[in-house]
C-alpha angles and dihedrals in degrees: 000000000000121000130217107273113254094239092052092046091050090049090052093050092051096052109126137173114246113265119244116244122236089245089062091053100043092047084084105013096059091072113016119178135176128218092216138001128022123314106240098192132056111292093218136019120163098172143348090268091068096036111138121242115279111268094233093050092046089055087065100210139067111230091208095140098220138084121249134159112208092179091057094051099038097037112029096028096036093225121164125233089242091060089075106013118062131161116263126221127258093252091057091056090069134240118303094016094111095203125141124258095257097035100100133044122232116251109252110241132198093240096046102034115015107034098074089066101022108044113169097241110170111170135027088223092062122060098192116083121231117264119258094246141113116310090253091059092045091050092053091048094049093047093048093046093051092044089053092048098051090046088059095040108039089158089076092067110115094010122133092007095306122140119271093225118084096224092048091044091055092048091048093052094042092053091049095045095046092049086060094042098049097036101042118002100045093030089062088078106012136058099235107211132204115301117270129222091292092057090245122117123261117237117204110227119252117248106204112173117227093189124020102178100058093162095051141050119241127172122197088192091064089055098052090119089069129073119242089246090059090074101017103043095149093062094082092059100033114119099175130061089219091067110113104236099173116116116252126232091267089065091055092045091055089072104017102065141110093271091057102043091160088072092057124241104186126115091253091056088080107008128068115214102198120087098236091183085077092054116135132191121266111265095211099252093116108051126177087257094059094041092055098036092247098115113160095014117116119243139161 
């Protein structure tokens, strides 16, 4: 079996579409108008130097819906950014996104990030922590765990001021444990709202963004030479999850400007100009043989 020659393979890997010039972009984007409705992008941008502030940054807050203290973790606990924020793979970015493998960061999760330090332990009689689920699921788990415990340890009935009846003992412990869970343990990260019809609290869902700049392409991998604090300096002093920690346009302009052309400062540095939602699968007409001029020659 013959393999594709190295030079041909390298040529294939390096095939690229020609980049659009800024002139091609600003021909329309220097004076955008709409026939009806409200224009939801900047009406005019002639260069990166006059690029408007990012919409998310201009909003000023992150509607994440949970509580988190970066300053506590980074400062007092000496944790590193990479302990919680790691690059995600291309497959996780989703089909049609056309972002590089290291472009986005994974969303920190309770199970994968928080649980090692913040297990939901609720009673010294039960070794297993409660699951990070809805209050209804937690309530069932706590009740079942305590019922199982007192069945195996009937001698604890009536001790330390607890009821002498198993059913009443379980209810007594559940009420005490859930008061601690809802009021302290869960409230550390969630705004526990007024109890619903079941008598259990309502927990607003978290809204953690996986990708903020949906109209642009950004790759963390291309910025590995920088420290996290270079672009996210406020993280070390942030005490609220609602703090907007994304870098503003001025941060980007400090490197991406005419005096540092190697960093790239064209429209296509950050913006794709093909509508990838119209992408279709290859029909097979243009094989690797034809693209490299090796048609009819066997290769692996």
